[in-house]
N, C-alpha and C positions, 0 to 999 in steps of 0.2 A: 325741703318742700317736696312733697310727692305729687303724683299726677292728679290726685283728687283736689289738691290745693291750688292747682293751676287754673287761672281764669282764661277761658277760651274766648278769643275774639273772632267774629265772623269775617270781618274784612280787614285782615292784616295788611299794612302798607309797608312795602320795602323802600329803602332809600332810592332805588332805581325807579320805582313807580312814582315816588314823590318828585324826582328830578324830571321825569316825563311830564308830570302834571304842571310843574313850574314852567318848563319850556313851552308847553302848549298854551299857557296864559300870557306869553311874552308880549303879544301885540294888543292885549286888552288892558288899557291903562287903568281901568277900575278894579283889576284883579291883583292878587298878591304878586303873581309873576310879572305883571306889567310894571308895578311899582318897583319890584326888585331889580328888574333890568334897567329901568329908568335911572335908578341910583348908580348903576354900574356902567352906564353908557360910555363914559370916558376912560374906563379901566382897561388894562391890558388883558389879552385873552387868558393869560396865566392866572391873573387875579379873578377874573370871571369864573374860570374853571374851579378854582379853589372855593370861592364863595358859593357857587352852585352846589358843590358837594356838601358844604356845611349847612346850607339852607335846606337841602333835601333831607339830611339827617334829622334836622329839627322838625321839619314838616312831618316826616314819618313818625318820629317819636311822639309828637303832639297828637297825631291821629290815633296811634296805637294806644297811648295812655288814655285818651278820651274814650275810645271804644272799650278798653278794659274796665274803666270806671263805670261806663254805662252797663256793661255786662254784669258787673258785681253789685251794682246799686240796689237791686231788688232782693238780694240775698245777704242777710246780716253777716253770716260767716265769711262769705266771699268778699264782702265789703271790708271786713276787718283784715283779711289777708292782704287785700289790695292796699289798704292804708298802711299796714306794717311794712310792706315792700317799698311803698313810696317814701316812707320815713327813712328806711335804710339807704335808699338812693340819695335822698336829701342830705343825710349825714356824710355820705361819701363825697358828694359835691362840695359840701361845706369844708370838709377836711382838705380837699384838694385846693380850694380857693385860699384857705389859710396858709397852706404850704407855699403857694405862689406868692402870697403877700409877704410872708417871712423872707423868702428868697430875694424879693425886690427891696426889702428894707435893709438887707445886709450890704456892708460897704464893699 
């Protein structure tokens, strides 16, 4: 993929920014952050820290994928590039999940 094939997103979100957003919503029970922290209220600080990082990664990824899709949606060529890259990612995830399943099934 060359630079011309790259879909530029205006508002890229880093995992750090997603974590800040999540933490800023902590006291709002109607928000994602409020719900997230309510689920973890009895958890140890180590578990909360680990889950915050995982949630921040997912929030940032979702944001960035959504923005990329929106940026590519009006241009058929960019939309095709986006869909191809998304399929590649899905295949990698599927292979990883199958490997995990196979390892779990071994005695």
